[in-house]
C-alpha positions in Angstrom: 40.8 -57.6 -44.9 41.3 -55.4 -41.8 43.4 -53.8 -39.2 44.9 -56.4 -36.6 46.6 -56.0 -33.4 48.8 -58.9 -32.3 50.3 -58.7 -28.9 53.3 -60.9 -28.1 55.3 -61.8 -25.1 58.4 -60.0 -24.5 60.2 -57.1 -26.3 61.1 -57.9 -29.9 64.6 -57.0 -31.2 64.5 -54.7 -34.4 65.8 -57.8 -36.5 62.6 -59.4 -35.3 60.2 -56.7 -36.0 61.8 -56.1 -39.4 60.7 -59.6 -40.3 57.1 -58.3 -40.3 57.3 -55.3 -42.8 53.6 -55.0 -43.2 53.2 -54.3 -39.3 54.2 -51.4 -37.1 55.8 -52.5 -33.7 55.1 -50.7 -30.3 57.2 -52.0 -27.5 55.5 -52.0 -24.1 56.8 -53.2 -20.9 57.2 -57.1 -21.2 55.3 -57.1 -24.5 55.5 -55.9 -28.1 52.3 -54.9 -30.0 52.4 -55.5 -33.7 49.6 -53.8 -35.7 48.6 -53.0 -39.3 46.4 -53.7 -42.2 46.5 -57.2 -43.6 45.0 -58.0 -47.0 43.4 -61.4 -46.1 43.0 -64.5 -43.8 46.2 -66.1 -45.5 48.2 -63.0 -44.6 47.2 -63.2 -41.0 47.9 -67.0 -41.0 51.3 -66.2 -42.3 52.2 -63.8 -39.7 51.1 -66.0 -36.8 52.9 -69.0 -38.3 56.0 -67.0 -38.6 55.7 -65.9 -35.0 55.1 -69.5 -33.9 58.2 -70.7 -35.8 60.3 -68.0 -34.3 59.1 -69.3 -30.8 57.4 -66.2 -29.9 54.5 -66.4 -27.4 51.3 -64.9 -28.9 49.3 -63.3 -26.1 46.4 -61.8 -28.2 45.1 -61.4 -31.7 42.5 -58.9 -32.3 40.7 -57.4 -35.3 40.1 -53.6 -34.9 36.8 -52.6 -36.3 36.7 -50.1 -39.0 36.1 -46.5 -38.0 33.2 -44.8 -39.4 32.5 -41.2 -39.6 29.6 -40.1 -37.4 26.2 -40.0 -39.0 24.5 -36.7 -39.5 21.2 -36.4 -37.6 
């Protein structure tokens, strides 16, 4: 489906980030950025539902456009 970036409030512990093995986690001040490729809409919905069930505030969800090599002139 595509590469997604999910920004959540607060710094997630290692135990929490391990709950999302398909995503990498990059801690930032007062936030954590989860990112990775998800297979389909159901995978994205599952991640968002899991975050909600854990009581984690979701700040932003963004799909990163695929990068294309530059076209030859």
